Structure formats: structure tokens, C-alpha cells
C-alpha positions, 0 to 999 in steps of 0.5 A: 606253742603259738599265741592264739590271738582273736581280738585285735586289741589283745594282739596289738599289745602282745605283738608289740613285744614281738615286733621289737624282738629282733633288737632285744634279748627277749626273756632272759634268765641270765643276761642282766641287760636289755636294750630297746632299739627305738630308744637305745635305752640300756637298763639292768635288772639290778637297776630296776630292782633297786627302783622297785624295792625303794618303793615297795620294801619287803616285796620279792626280797627273797628272789635273786636278780638272776632268777628274774626273766626280763623283757623290754619293748616299745609300744608304737601306739603309746610312744613309750617303753615298758620293761617287765621282770618275772620269775617262776621257781620252786620253793619247798617243793611248791611253785611260786611266781611273780612279775613287776611292770615298769613304765617309761624312761623313769621306770615308774612302777606300773604293777606287780603280781605274786603267786606265793605258796598257799598257806592254810590261813589264806584258804577259806575261811581265811585269817582276815575277813573282807573288811580286814582286807579292805583296811589292809588295802587302805593302809597299803595305799596310804603308805605307797601311793603318794602321787595323788588322793585316792578313794575306794570305789565302794560297792564294786564287789568282786564277781566271777564268771567261773567257779573259784577253786578251793585249793587256791587262796581267797583273793580280795581285790579293791579298786581306788579312784584317783581324785581331783578336786573331789571328783574321780578321774575315770581312767586313773584307778589303782587295784590292790589284791589282798590274800585271805592271810592278809598278804598284798599280792597284786597292784596295778595302776594307770600312770598319770600324765604330768601334763594333764589338765582338768576342767574347773569343777566350780564351773559345773552346772547344777546337778538338777539341771543336768538330771532334767536334761537327761530325763527329757531326752531319755527313752527305752529301747527294746533289744535282745540280750544274750547271756551265758548261764554259769553251767549249761551248754547253750546261751540264754536270750532275754528280751530287755529294755535298755535306757537310751541316753548319753552322758553330759559335759557338766560345764557346757551341757553338750552331749558326750558319746565317749568319742565326741561332744555334740551340741544337739542330741542325735536323732533316733534312727532305725536300723538300716540293713547291710543288704535287703536280701540274702547273698548267695554263698560262694562255696557249698562247704569247704574241705580241709585242703581248700581251707589250708590253701585259702589261709595261705593266700590270706596270710602270705608275706613278701619278705625273706625275713619271715616264714609262714608255716601251717601248724594244723588244720582241724574240724571242730565246733567253736565256742558258739557250737558252730562247725568250723575248720580251724587253721593254726599258723605261725610266723617265724622271724629271722631272729628266732622268735615267732607269733601265731594265731588261727583262722576259722572257716564255716564248714558248711559255706566256706565263709571266713568266720574268724580271722585276724591279720598280722600284716600291720604288725609285721610292717611295723617290725620291718619298718615298712609302715611309713607314709600311710594314707588315712581313710575317712570314716565313710571310706573305711565303712565302705571298705568294711562292707566290702570285706563283709560281702566278700567273706560273710555274704550269706549272713549279711541280710540279718545284720544292720549297718553300725551305729554308735558301737563303731569307733576310730583309733587315729593310730591304727584304724576303724572298728565296726560292729554290725549288729544282728536284727531279729524281728526288727529288734537289735541283738546284743551279743550277736554281731559281725566285727570288722576292723580296718587299718587306716590304709584300708587293709583288713585287720580282722573280721569275725562273726559272733553268732550264738545258736539260739533255738527260740527267741522270746516273743515281743507280744507279752512285754511291758510298754516302751512308755512304762519302761521309759518312766521306770528309767526316769524314776531311777536315774541318778548322776555319776560325775567324773573326769574323762577324756575324749576316748581314743584321742591320744594326744589330748591330755585334757580331762572334762567334767562329765556327768553320766547316768546311773540306773537303779544305783548301778551301771549296766542295768536294764529291765526284763521286758516281760516283767519290768524287773531289773537285770544286769546286762553283763550277767553280774547276778546277785547270788543267794545267801542260805541259812543253816544251823551248822554249815551256813558259812561253808554253804554260802562260800561255795555259792559265792564261789560258784561251786554250788548253784542254788536257785532259790535260797528259801526253798534250799534245804542244806540237810537234803541228800545230794545225788552223785551227779550233783556231788561230782559237779560240786567236787570238780568245780571246787578243785579244777576249772572246767570248760562249761560251753560246747564240747571242744570237738564234734559232739559225735566224736566227743569223749564219752566214758558212760553210755548214759552221760553224753556231751549234752548232759549237765554232769558231762564235763564234771564226770569226764574231768573226774574220770581223767583225774582218777576220781571216778573209776571207768569200770562200768558202762553207766554212772548213776548220777541220780542216786544219793552219794553215801559217806563210803562212796564220797570217802573213795572219791576224796582219797583218790583225789588226794592220790592215796588210792594205792595206799588205801588198797593195802587193807591189811595195814588199817585197823578198823576200830569203828563201832559199826565196823561190820558195815564197812566192806573190807575193800573200802576199809583203807579209804574210810580210815584215811578219810576219817584220820585226815578229818575229811569225813569223820565218825560220829560217836565212833560210828562211821555210818558208811551207807549214810546219805551225804547232805549238802551241808556235809558235802560243803564242809568236807569239800572245803576240808579236802581243798585244805588237805590238797593244798597242804600236799601240793596237789593242784588240779586247777588246770582243766579244759 
């Protein structure tokens, strides 16, 4: 399978390994020596393992050197060598895996990750609490990190964009800042991950440069002076913010006020925009559109054949060492719900390795909506990237506009020229973001991205354009003055050591004071209400109360398995509908795709006539049918009626893979006091569910037709997760 690469930053990191593959042994289960061409370094697995075990005794002791796969590569953008070792094996019939990362000629340990066999005490509620895990992480840091003072970054709680399945262990991740003279070094964090059973299974860090220099903290200006400087220049800017709900097929858009301000050099008082220092605060400029009027489209639609031909022209490489193949051409809807033709391709290199990606064309206009070029990476591999002339920022921007006009002409009248969101990388080129403007307001989350190599060639181009049905009106919002005053009242300073971003040769750290609002980063105000809102959708999830199942209910809420809008109105003893029950059950057992259907909605799989691809239960129901939890023996699925204990027992036993055993009704003894209420064909399911402790009888009465409550569903779902983990059944892979 080809590696699907859509972001240039990702592709550079991934493809740097491929670029050197012709001179390495790649992933090697048996060879124990890897050679990196650029440095002619020979290193053995034993040598690396010896280094690792000296630093982290006891970790991976049971893994033999022959069980590690090894990979070594040079990264031309970092001028260093990296080595990695990984393993994946079966232990007592269950999968375990892990990896170690090494950095530089001294093989400094950069990271390790471990996925052990899940044990009962690592699952909810876990052997250790979050506070206990925090202490374990602290002890780990004291024992192993001896090259600097580190401090836990308090308040940086774990949060998830998707649900956390119950068959996987609880994971606590803690972030520690490296401290210099009592100040955090911005890019020198260490992350430690602890499982619910107290085992440390994750560690990664940035390797500090031994030649780094730091501003003298004693020369810093008074904090009150800097705070007043920020307040005097602070303004509120109205913008649209696009977010994605946890469950739902469409993006949500809010009208928000964002604080407009830069950070400050705490010693000189100069403004800092992450890239450069400025003596004067930049003047506020309005948006300048790329073009004033819509440009005509070049095509009235595009066929699959035409898309393939265009892709071949864009991707062709004049080299006998590389062969381009088109893997597939398909019509589909992308993650924004846009109808596209996707062309998947692969470059095959003479050493047998390969790398691939995909190109997307707008089906209606034939325009290029997503493309990443691998030309520069290939030139690096072939050593054909010498003596390139570097464009200035203005020249690169002009090139970016040319490419946008060539490949995305019909969209450009809605997008503005880039502002501070563009930046330059002296090693690879320029990155430009053209934001969309709606009714004079900038949109965050809808933009055209154009990346230009330093020689002016196109690195990548894409358009992220979510389908928004209705934009909130600007008529009913708080005033800019009121929003500005709110920001000024809530602003505070966070001081840290930072480098000038993207200036790789610079190892000096400056003392920088950055503004925080409402004691958090990324805070904005909802324009209609003036309430605080996190622009990266890092919401504070509610906490509910219940007499017997509060812990279970709140764990499901925090894991984004159960969605609760209002904690006060939530009733844990209310009956659960079948639609809600299957959503909770599937979210607890498997990851699912919650966006647009992966193919055209007209052709999307639909098992039941009343549940199409737009239905809130669609993904959960189809996944349940796929896994055999729900039988597809009827034309409809009654999502609105309450689920009974009998019906839930059937789902649970099917999830455990015990349906064939449950069907052998004659081998089960029905001793329940209300045995006559249990249908003969369901006896096996109910007896198994009771004996496994999933859904228990009360005073020897099973009550098969009793409606299941949220509290009962939460408790039993967690029990099911434990049972599935114990039996090695893992549904975590979905679409």
C-alpha cells in the first residue's frame, strides 16, 4: 500500500527515509547492521540496544535483538542521522508492539513506545488514578532525565478528538517543560505516557542542542510594563470559526472575536511574530482579495480518463531509475463532502522501494483541489538538487498566485492574499495560506494552501472548503469595543524561551512574553454572546451525578463514548433508545468515521431503509451490521424504541463471538424465577450474559423485557470491554 501523503510537512519527514533507501537495508528483521550513505555510519542492533538498556533498564528486556526491525536514515533538513528499531509479535496469543528512536551520532534516545497486552488493571477504572500516574511520571523523570531541570506543565489535560474505546488501556500523558533559570524552554518538552496499571509505555523528547545560548533572565523588563504594552495595542478581530462536532456529518461555523496581538521580547520590548522581531507594531490592514471577479473555469467537468492523463503529466519524472504507475482512479466525496475524482499513484524506485500519494480533482470544474509534488524529494534522492536559486518572499508569493490562478481559478474571488499565516523555510521554500472572506469577514478553517519550493516549483496546492449551509449573521453580535475590553481585562503573560521559528542555524533562545486570555491559549469570544470559546474545539465535557453509576457514566462522557449536552437535565435512570444504545456500544468498541460518507451518498451502503447516510446512527448501525452485532434480517431498524435487557444481551454475546454457542439452546439451564418470560431461542444469550456478569439477574429474576437505562448501559458496556479484552477480541479498526 502506498503512503497517502497530504501535508508537505508530513511528506518531508516520511519521504526522507525513502530518499536514502537505495543505500540502506530498510526494515530488517534479520540483518543486524544498517549503513547510512551520507555519513557512512555502521551501527548494529546490539549496540543500539545496549545504549537503550543502559538508560532504561527493564524496558523491552523480553524482546530479542532478532525480533527488532531496524531503519536508519539521514534527514537533509536537520543535517543529522536517525535510527529506529521496532517490533511486532504475538505473546500468549495476543499482539504486542513497540519502538525506539535514536538521534545523532551519539545515538541519544529520543523516544520509545510500547503497546503491551492489555490487563484488567489497565482498563477502567485502572489500578492507578490520574494523580497516581502523575507521581509515576514524576518519578520516571527524576530517574532517567538527568540532563536538565524539568517541570510538569500543569493544566495541560489530555483531550481527544475521537472516542476512546474500552478494550484499550487507560492512558495518561504528562508533558514536562525543560527549565532554564526558572523559565520553560518552548521547544524542549518531554512527554511521558502511563497506563492505567502504572506501567510507563511512552516517552519522547526533543534533544537539546549543546551549543544553545539563552537571554539573561535577570535583564527582563518588569512584567507590568510588558502587560501594559500589550494592552495598549490589543484589539478584537471578528472572524468566522469552523469547527467539527464529535458526531455529525457537517461542520459547524461560529462568529467569534479573536484577540489581535503579538508576543514581546521581554528584554528589548520588540514585538515577536514567531519568525521575526519588529520595532513597531504592524499596522492593521484589511483583506486584499486575490482577484476582484471570478475567473472562468477551464473545464465543465472532468472524466476519469482526463483526470488520469492530467495526473500523469503533473507527476512525470525524467529518470530511468523511477517508474510512475497509476494505482487507481475513482469518483468519491472527500472529507469536506465535495465530489472529486481521486487518482492514486506510486513511484517505484530501482532499489525496490516506493512511495505514493493521491491527487484530487473537482469533478464539476476539473480543478486541482489537492496535490503534493514529490519532485524535490526525488531530486534529493538522485542528488540532482544542487545550486538552486532561492526566490525572495515577493517572488515566491507571485509564483503562488500564478499556480492558484492556473489550478483553482473559479474559487479565487472569495479568497484573500496571505497575511501573517504565511512563512518561509530557508531549507525547503515558502508556505502560503490564502484565507476565505465571507461578507468581509475572514474565515478560519477555509483556505487555499500553496507551498512553493525555493526554486519556484510547486510543492503542493490544496483547498480546504467545508460545505456551510448558512453563515451566522453579523447583525446580532457584541461590539468590537466590548470584545476588546473583555480581552484586556482577562489578558495575562506567559514567559518562555523561544527561538526565531524556522531559522535553523540559530541556536539562541530569546526571553519571550506571550499573552494568555482567560488563563488559556487559543481562547476566543463567541460574538453573539461574549462567552469564552476554545477555537480548537477543546471543550470542557460535563460531569453528571448518579447514585450508583456516576464513575462509569462520567468515564464514558470523558472518553467521548456518551454525549451529554447538559449535566443538570441528564437522567441516568432514563431508558435508552436502540439508536443511542448502538452508538454508545460501537463508540466504546471501535473507532468510526464520523464525517461524510467515504463514497457518494447515493451509492453508500445502506442496510436499513430508514437509516440513510445522513442519519445520526448511520455509522454505528452499519459498523454493527459489519461486525455481526445487529442482524440485517429486516428492512428497518427501530432506532427510537427503548432497548430491553434481552435485546442488549443478544448484542453483547454477538460482539463476543459467542452467537453459535448461544444458539445451542438445549445445553443451557434456565433457572431464573421468571424463566417463562424468556423466549426459548434467546435462552443461550441471556444465560451467557448473566454468567459472564455483563447483564445480571436481580433476585434471580432476569427481567428480559425491562428497558435498559443509561446507568445500566454504562456499567454493562464497561464490563463488555473488559470481557472482550480478556478474550483478545479487538474491534478498534474501523473506517
